FIROBA-388004 format. One record per residue (C-alpha): residue in one letter; y, z, x negated. Coordinates in steps of 0.25 Angstrom, whole numbers, padded with zeros to 4 digits, always signed. Each point is the difference from the previous one (the first is absolute). Layout:
<atoms>
AYZX/...
</atoms>
This chain:
<atoms>
M+0365-0454-0683/R+0014+0006+0000/Y+0002+0013-0008/Q+0011+0009+0005/N+0007+0013-0005/Y-0005+0013+0005/I+0012+0010+0003/N-0001+0013+0008/G-0013-0003+0006/R+0003-0014+0005/W-0002-0014-0005/V+0014-0007-0003/D+0002-0014-0002/S+0011-0007-0008/E+0008-0013+0001/Q-0005-0005-0013/H-0015-0003-0004/D-0007-0004-0013/P-0013-0007-0001/N-0012+0006-0007/R-0008-0010-0007/N-0014+0000-0006/P+0001-0002-0015/S-0014-0005+0000/D+0004-0011+0010/L+0015-0003+0003/S-0004-0006+0013/D-0005+0013+0005/L+0011+0008+0007/V-0004+0014+0001/G+0011+0005+0008/E+0015+0002+0002/A+0008+0012-0004/A+0012+0006+0007/I+0011+0002-0010/A+0007+0013+0002/T+0015+0002-0002/P+0006+0012-0007/A+0004+0005+0013/L-0014+0001+0004/A-0004+0007-0013/Q+0011+0010+0003/E-0006+0002+0014/A-0013+0002-0006/I+0005+0011-0009/A+0007+0007+0012/A-0013+0000+0008/A-0007+0006-0012/S+0011+0010-0002/A-0001+0004+0015/A-0015+0002+0000/F+0000+0008-0013/G+0002+0014+0005/A-0012+0000+0010/W-0009-0008-0009/S+0003+0009-0012/E-0005+0012+0008/S-0012-0007+0006/P-0014+0006-0001/V-0007-0004-0012/Q-0012-0003+0009/L+0008-0010+0008/R+0004-0007-0013/A-0014+0000-0006/D-0006-0006+0013/I+0010-0011+0001/L-0002-0004-0015/A-0015+0001+0002/R+0000-0010+0012/V+0009-0009-0008/G-0010+0000-0012/H-0012-0002+0008/E+0006-0012+0008/I+0004-0007-0013/V-0014+0002-0006/D-0007-0005+0013/R+0009-0012+0000/K-0002-0003-0015/D-0005-0014+0002/E+0011-0004+0010/L+0011+0006-0008/G-0005-0005-0013/R+0000-0014+0005/L+0014+0001+0004/L+0004+0006-0013/A-0007-0011-0008/R+0006-0011+0008/E+0015+0005-0002/E-0001+0006-0014/G-0011-0009-0007/K-0009+0010-0006/T-0015-0003+0002/L-0006+0005+0013/R-0009+0010-0007/E+0012+0005-0007/A+0008+0001+0013/I-0011+0007+0007/G-0001+0010-0011/E+0015+0002+0001/V-0001+0003+0015/M-0011+0010-0003/R+0008+0007-0010/A+0012+0001+0010/G-0009+0006+0010/Q-0006+0010-0010/I+0014+0004-0004/F+0004+0004+0015/K-0013+0007+0001/Y+0003+0008-0013/F+0014+0004+0005/A-0006+0004+0013/Q-0007+0011-0007/E+0012+0003-0009/A+0008+0003+0012/L-0009+0012+0003/R+0002+0005-0014/P+0014+0004-0001/H+0004+0006-0014/G+0007+0013-0001/Q-0001+0014-0007/L+0003+0014+0004/V+0005+0007-0013/A+0003+0015-0002/S+0014+0003-0002/V+0005+0008-0012/R+0008+0008+0011/P-0007+0010+0009/G-0001-0003+0015/I+0002-0015-0002/D-0010-0012+0001/V+0003-0014-0006/E-0006-0012+0006/V+0001-0014-0006/T-0002-0012+0010/A+0000-0015-0001/E+0008-0006+0011/P+0003-0015+0004/V+0012-0006-0006/G+0005-0008+0012/V+0002-0015+0003/V-0007-0008-0011/S+0003-0015-0002/I-0013-0007-0005/I+0002-0014-0007/T-0013-0007-0004/P-0004-0013-0007/W-0008-0012+0004/N-0012+0001-0010/F-0007+0012+0007/P+0006-0002+0014/I-0009+0011+0007/A-0005+0009-0011/I+0014+0003-0006/P+0007+0003+0014/A-0012+0009+0003/W+0001+0008-0013/K+0015+0003+0004/L-0001+0001+0015/A-0012+0009+0001/P+0005+0011-0009/A+0014-0001+0006/L-0005+0002+0014/A-0010+0010-0004/F+0010+0010-0006/G+0009-0001+0012/N+0011-0011-0004/C+0005-0012+0009/V+0000-0013-0006/V+0007-0014+0000/F-0009-0010-0006/K+0004-0014-0006/P-0011-0009-0005/A+0002-0012-0009/E+0005-0012+0008/L-0012-0008-0005/V-0011+0008+0007/P+0005+0004+0014/G-0014-0002+0006/S-0007+0011-0007/A+0012+0010+0002/W+0001-0004+0015/A-0015+0003+0002/L+0001+0014-0007/A+0012+0003+0009/E-0007-0004+0012/I-0011+0009-0003/L+0010+0012-0003/S+0007-0004+0013/R-0013+0004+0008/S-0003+0012-0008/G+0007+0011+0007/L+0012+0001-0009/P+0013+0004+0008/D+0011-0010+0002/G+0008-0001-0013/V-0009+0006-0009/F-0005-0014-0006/N+0010-0012+0000/M-0002-0014-0006/V+0011-0010-0003/L-0004-0014-0005/G+0010-0008-0008/R+0007-0003-0013/G+0002+0011-0010/T+0013-0005-0004/E+0005+0003+0014/L-0008+0012+0004/G-0001+0007-0014/P+0014+0005-0001/V-0001+0007+0014/L-0014+0005-0002/T+0003+0006-0014/T+0015+0005+0002/S+0000+0005+0014/P+0005+0015+0000/D-0012+0003+0010/V-0010-0005-0010/A-0006+0012-0008/A-0009-0008-0009/V-0003-0014-0004/S-0014-0004-0005/F+0000-0014-0006/T-0010-0009-0007/G+0004-0014-0005/S+0007-0006-0012/E+0007+0007-0011/A+0013-0007+0003/T+0001+0005+0014/G-0005+0014-0003/R+0011+0001-0010/R+0010-0005+0010/I-0005+0011+0010/A+0001+0011-0011/Q+0014-0004-0003/A+0005+0000+0015/L-0006+0014+0002/G+0006+0005-0013/G+0007+0013+0003/T-0006+0002+0014/S-0010+0010+0004/T-0010-0010+0005/R-0014+0001-0005/L-0005-0012-0007/Q-0014-0005-0004/L-0001-0014-0007/E-0012-0008-0004/M+0005-0012-0008/G-0011-0007-0007/G-0006-0001-0014/K-0005-0008-0012/N-0013+0007-0001/P-0008-0001-0013/L-0015+0000-0001/V-0005+0003-0014/V-0013-0005-0005/L-0005+0007-0012/G-0011-0006-0010/D-0011+0008+0005/A+0002-0004+0015/D-0011-0005+0008/I+0005-0015+0002/A-0005-0002+0014/V+0006+0013+0005/A+0013-0003-0007/V+0001-0015+0005/D-0003+0005+0014/A+0011+0010-0001/A+0010-0010-0005/V-0004-0011+0010/Q+0000+0010+0012/G+0013+0006-0004/A+0008-0012-0004/F-0004-0010+0010/Y-0006+0006+0013/S+0010+0001+0011/T+0006-0012-0007/G+0006+0009-0010/Q+0009+0005+0010/R-0001+0015-0002/C+0009+0009-0007/T-0012+0006-0008/A-0005-0014-0005/S-0005-0001-0014/S+0010-0010-0004/R+0001+0005-0015/I-0014-0001-0006/I-0001+0006-0014/V-0012-0003-0009/T-0003+0005-0014/D-0003-0010-0010/D-0014+0003-0003/I-0004-0004+0015/H+0011-0009+0003/D-0006-0014-0001/R-0013+0004+0007/F+0007+0007+0011/T+0011-0011+0002/R-0011-0011+0001/A-0008+0008+0010/L+0013+0003+0008/R+0004-0015+0000/E-0013-0004+0005/A+0000+0011+0011/T+0014-0004+0004/Q-0004-0015+0001/R-0012+0004+0009/L+0010+0006+0011/R+0000-0008+0013/V+0014-0002+0006/G+0001-0003+0014/H+0002+0003+0015/A+0001+0016+0002/L-0010-0001+0011/D-0010-0008-0007/D-0012+0009-0005/A-0001-0008-0012/T+0014+0003-0005/D+0003+0010-0011/I+0015-0002-0001/G+0009-0004+0012/P+0013-0006+0000/V+0013+0005-0006/A+0008+0007+0012/D+0011-0010+0001/A+0008-0012-0006/S+0010+0009-0007/Q-0011+0008-0007/L-0008-0013-0004/D+0013-0005-0006/K+0002+0013-0007/D-0014-0001-0006/L+0001-0014-0004/G+0013+0003-0007/Y-0007+0011-0008/V-0011-0009-0004/A+0010-0010-0005/L+0008+0011-0007/G-0013+0006-0007/R-0003-0014-0006/Q+0015-0001-0005/E-0001+0014-0006/G-0012-0005-0008/A-0012+0006+0007/V-0013-0008+0001/L-0004-0003+0014/A-0015+0001+0000/C-0002-0004+0014/G+0006-0001+0014/G+0015+0000+0004/E+0000-0012+0008/R+0002-0002+0015/L-0012-0004+0007/R-0003-0009+0012/C-0010+0006+0009/A-0006-0004+0013/S+0012+0006+0008/D+0015-0001-0004/G+0003+0014-0007/F+0006+0007-0012/Y-0012-0001-0009/L+0001+0003-0015/A-0011-0001-0010/P-0001+0014-0008/A+0008-0001-0013/L-0005+0006-0013/F+0010+0001-0012/L-0006+0003-0014/E+0007+0003-0013/C+0012+0007+0007/E+0010+0009-0007/S+0004+0013+0006/G+0015-0004+0001/M-0003-0013+0008/R+0006+0000+0014/V-0014-0003+0006/A-0005+0012-0007/Q+0011+0009+0004/E+0004-0004+0015/E-0007+0003+0012/I-0004-0014+0005/F-0008+0004+0013/G-0009-0011+0000/P-0014-0005-0006/V+0006-0001-0014/A-0006+0009-0012/T+0004+0001-0014/V-0009+0004-0012/L+0006+0007-0012/R-0008+0002-0013/A+0000+0014-0007/R-0003+0003-0014/D-0007+0014+0003/H+0000+0011+0010/D+0014+0005-0004/H+0006-0014+0001/A-0007-0001+0014/L+0006+0013+0005/E+0014-0005-0006/L-0001-0013+0008/A-0005+0007+0013/N+0012+0009+0000/D+0010-0011-0004/T+0005-0003+0014/P+0011+0007+0009/F-0010+0002+0011/G-0011+0011+0001/L-0008-0002+0013/S-0014-0002-0004/A-0008-0002-0013/G-0014-0002-0004/V-0009+0001-0012/C-0014-0006-0002/T-0009+0007-0010/R-0013+0007-0002/S+0006+0011-0008/L+0003+0013+0007/S+0010+0004-0011/A+0007-0013+0001/A+0001+0001+0015/R+0005+0014-0001/R+0011-0004-0010/F+0005-0012+0009/R-0001+0008+0013/R+0010+0010-0007/Q+0009-0010-0007/L+0001-0012+0009/R+0014+0002+0007/A-0004-0002+0014/G-0001+0007+0013/M-0015-0004+0002/V-0010-0003-0011/M-0013-0008+0002/V-0012+0001-0009/N-0010-0012+0000/T+0005-0005+0014/A+0012-0008+0005/T+0014+0005+0000/A+0001-0004+0014/G-0008+0007+0011/V+0003+0014+0004/D-0006+0011+0009/Y+0008+0004+0013/H-0002+0015-0002/V+0007+0002-0014/P+0014-0002-0005/F+0005-0014-0003/G+0013-0002-0008/G+0005-0003-0014/I+0011+0004-0010/R+0012-0007-0007/A+0005-0013+0007/S-0012+0000+0010/S+0003+0012+0008/Y+0010+0010+0004/G-0002+0013+0008/P-0013+0007+0004/H-0013-0008+0000/E-0007-0005+0013/Q-0013+0002+0007/G-0010+0011-0001/W+0006+0014-0001/A+0012-0005-0008/A+0006-0006+0013/R+0003+0014+0005/E+0011+0002-0011/F+0008-0012+0005/F-0001+0002+0015/T+0002+0015+0001/A+0011+0009-0005/G-0003+0015-0005/K+0006+0011+0007/T-0001+0015-0005/S+0002+0011+0011/Y+0003+0014-0002/I-0005+0010+0011/R+0003+0014+0001/A-0010+0007+0010/
</atoms>
C-alpha cells in the first residue's frame, strides 16, 4: 500500500517514499509513505487559504452532516482500522479498536457541536443599540500530531477545527502514515469542499517550519515532545499566530495508606504499562506512603511480572512492542540510567525475544527511587515506572508536585477528605481518584499546566476556545 498526500481535493505522490514496518514483526511491510516537500506543504496551505472564505460561511447543518458521516464510517470500520493501527503502531488490537471507536465518537460529538454555535445578545448601555457577541473561525490551522495515538489525536483536533469553520493542513507523525491516510481517505469522501482538508506526509524537520511560520497559517495545534513544542513556541514568539501545545508529562499516582490495594495496583499497572507506557498521561511516577509501601510494591511487582508481552494482534497479549528502534534504545538507556542512579530494578527492563522479530521490552519497575533522579523526573515514554516512598500525606503531595510537568495526576484512597485535598492541591490539569492517570473521555476538556501544555485545552467544550475567535458587534437599529 502506498500512502499519498492529499492536497486541494486530490491525491499527490512524491518522489521519495519511506517504508512503514510493523514493530511487532519487522518482516511485515505495512505500506510506503510519500514524503512531501516543503513546496507541497506550502501548496496545501495555499489551498486551505483559498477554501476558507466559503467554508467559514457554510451552513452549520452541512458541517454537522459531514462530520457525522465521518464518525459513523470510522465506527462501522472499527475492526479493520483497529487492525491497521495495531500493525503500524504496536498497541494491542483491543486497545487499537478502542482508539478507533473514540475517534469516531469524537467526530460524532463535534457534528452536534457544529449545530450549537455560541453567542450572546447583550443590551447596550446606550439606547437604540444592540450588542452581539459571536464566535467565528480563525482561518487556516496547521495540525501536527504524534505517533502514539495515530487516529484519536488527529480526530480530536480535526473534528472541532472543521466543525467551527476552519480549514486545515494536517501533518501526522512519520511513524504512523497508514492510520493518518485511512482517516484522510474517509474525509476525502465525506463531502468536504476541495482545500478544506489537506494532509502532508513527511518529516517534521522539513515540513514543520513551513506549517508553523507561514503567514497564511492563523493557528498551530501541536502534540509531541516538550523540546519540539518549545522550538515552535520560540519560532512563533512575537507573531499573532495562535498556538496550542500538548507536550507530555511525568504523571504521579499517589497511593495512600487506606487505599484498596487491588484497586491501586490495577490503576498503577493500567496507567504505567498499558499502551506500552507510550502515553503522555502514563503513571510513571508512583508515590506510596510508608505504611502501605511494602505490601503495595510486592503486589505491584507480581502484577507487572504477570503481564504478557507479545505481538499486538495476538489476543493473549497485554502489552505490545515499543514503537520503533529509537524508542527501544531510549527505554533501555533509561533502564541503565536508573540502575546507575541507585534505583532498585525490581523486575523487567530487558529486551525480549518473541516468536516474531520486534521491538519487545519487558515492563520495568524501579523501587527505592529518589525524586531528583532523572528516571523519576524525565518523561521516558515507555514501559518504565518508578516508585517513590513517602513518609505521610504531606510528603506524598510534595513529591507528587515535584516535577516540571502538570498533565495528569492521581490518588488512591478510601478517604473522601483525602481525595478532596489531593484533587485540590495536585498541580495538574487532570486529576483521577482511584483510577489510572491515563484514559480520558472524549466529551470533556483535556490538557495540563506548566511544562505539559500551552494555550487552551483540547476536546469537549474547551475546543471552541482555540478554534474560534470572539467578535463583538454593535448594531444601531
